VEXDREN-2710 file (C-alpha; in Angstrom, 1 decimal):
% VEXDREN-2710
k/r/px/py/pz
1/UNK/0.0/0.0/0.0
2/UNK/2.9/2.3/0.8
3/UNK/4.1/2.1/-2.8
4/UNK/0.7/2.8/-4.1
5/UNK/0.5/5.9/-2.0
6/UNK/4.0/7.1/-3.1
7/UNK/3.1/6.5/-6.8
8/UNK/-0.1/8.6/-6.4
9/UNK/-1.4/7.4/-9.8
10/UNK/-5.2/7.2/-10.4
11/UNK/-6.4/3.6/-10.5
12/UNK/-3.0/2.2/-9.5
13/UNK/-3.7/-0.6/-6.9
14/UNK/-1.8/-3.0/-4.7
15/UNK/-2.4/-5.7/-7.3
16/UNK/-0.7/-3.5/-9.9
17/UNK/2.3/-3.1/-7.6
18/UNK/2.5/-6.9/-7.1
19/UNK/2.3/-7.4/-10.9
20/UNK/5.1/-4.9/-11.5
21/UNK/7.4/-6.5/-9.0
22/UNK/6.7/-10.0/-10.4
23/UNK/7.4/-8.7/-14.0
24/UNK/10.7/-7.1/-12.9
25/UNK/11.8/-10.2/-11.1
26/UNK/10.9/-12.4/-14.1
27/UNK/12.7/-10.2/-16.6
28/UNK/15.7/-10.0/-14.2
29/UNK/15.8/-13.8/-14.0
30/UNK/15.5/-14.1/-17.7
31/UNK/18.5/-11.8/-18.2
32/UNK/20.5/-13.8/-15.6
33/UNK/19.7/-17.0/-17.6
34/UNK/20.9/-15.4/-20.8
35/UNK/24.2/-14.5/-19.1
36/UNK/24.6/-18.0/-17.7
37/UNK/23.8/-19.6/-21.1
38/UNK/26.3/-17.4/-22.9
39/UNK/29.0/-18.4/-20.5
40/UNK/28.2/-22.1/-20.8
41/UNK/28.3/-21.9/-24.6
42/UNK/31.6/-20.1/-24.5
43/UNK/30.2/-17.1/-26.3
44/UNK/30.9/-13.5/-25.3
45/UNK/29.0/-12.8/-22.1
46/UNK/25.5/-11.5/-22.6
47/UNK/25.1/-7.8/-21.6
48/UNK/21.6/-7.0/-20.4
49/UNK/19.9/-4.2/-22.3
50/UNK/17.5/-3.3/-19.6
51/UNK/18.4/0.2/-18.3
52/UNK/17.4/-0.8/-14.8
53/UNK/19.3/-4.1/-14.7
54/UNK/22.3/-3.0/-12.6
55/UNK/20.1/-1.2/-10.1
56/UNK/17.8/-4.2/-9.6
57/UNK/20.9/-6.5/-9.6
58/UNK/22.3/-4.5/-6.7
59/UNK/19.5/-5.8/-4.4
60/UNK/18.1/-8.9/-6.1
61/UNK/21.4/-10.8/-6.7
62/UNK/21.6/-11.9/-3.1
63/UNK/17.9/-12.7/-2.9
64/UNK/17.6/-14.8/-6.1
65/UNK/18.5/-18.4/-6.3
66/UNK/18.2/-19.9/-9.8
67/UNK/16.3/-23.2/-9.9
68/UNK/18.1/-26.1/-11.6
69/UNK/16.3/-27.0/-14.7
70/UNK/16.5/-29.9/-17.1
71/UNK/15.5/-30.1/-20.7
72/UNK/12.0/-31.4/-21.4
73/UNK/13.2/-34.6/-22.9
74/UNK/15.0/-35.5/-19.6
75/UNK/11.9/-34.8/-17.5
76/UNK/9.4/-36.9/-19.4
77/UNK/7.9/-39.7/-17.3
78/UNK/6.9/-42.0/-20.2
79/UNK/8.1/-45.6/-19.8
80/UNK/8.2/-47.4/-23.1
81/UNK/7.2/-50.7/-21.3
82/UNK/3.9/-49.1/-20.4
83/UNK/2.8/-48.9/-24.1
84/UNK/3.8/-51.9/-26.2
85/UNK/1.8/-52.4/-29.4
86/UNK/1.1/-55.7/-31.1
87/UNK/0.3/-55.7/-34.8
88/UNK/-2.7/-57.7/-35.9
89/UNK/-1.7/-60.9/-37.7
90/UNK/-4.0/-60.2/-40.6
91/UNK/-4.4/-57.1/-42.7
92/UNK/-8.1/-57.8/-42.8
93/UNK/-8.4/-57.6/-39.1
94/UNK/-9.1/-54.0/-38.0
95/UNK/-8.4/-54.6/-34.3
96/UNK/-5.1/-54.3/-32.5
97/UNK/-4.2/-54.6/-28.9
98/UNK/-1.7/-52.9/-26.8
99/UNK/-0.5/-53.3/-23.3
100/UNK/-1.0/-50.4/-20.9
101/UNK/0.4/-50.7/-17.4
102/UNK/0.5/-54.4/-17.7
103/UNK/-3.1/-54.9/-19.0
104/UNK/-4.0/-55.7/-22.5
105/UNK/-6.3/-53.1/-24.1
106/UNK/-8.2/-53.5/-27.4
107/UNK/-7.9/-50.7/-30.0
108/UNK/-9.8/-50.4/-33.4
109/UNK/-7.5/-49.4/-36.2
110/UNK/-9.1/-47.3/-39.0
111/UNK/-7.7/-48.2/-42.4
END
């Protein structure tokens, strides 16, 4: 509320302040990620273009801990054994079966 009072803008609410802070933190973290990625790839270090980056970095750098992330293909929880397909022995047969979580399931194949 104190920031809303200081800003003294018509219609500016506490929710707006929260959104602004969230957006600044998010952009700050994105810039940190760009810096980290450029260092890992051996490129020249990324220089943030946000005019406020250094000022925000002066107080957020000690309050921000980056989360360790993994590429999506490493976090998928699909076990190939859960989905094993069996082809129908005949081309005329339009039904196939597959095994899902150890149970055989019937599936109609549209030709």
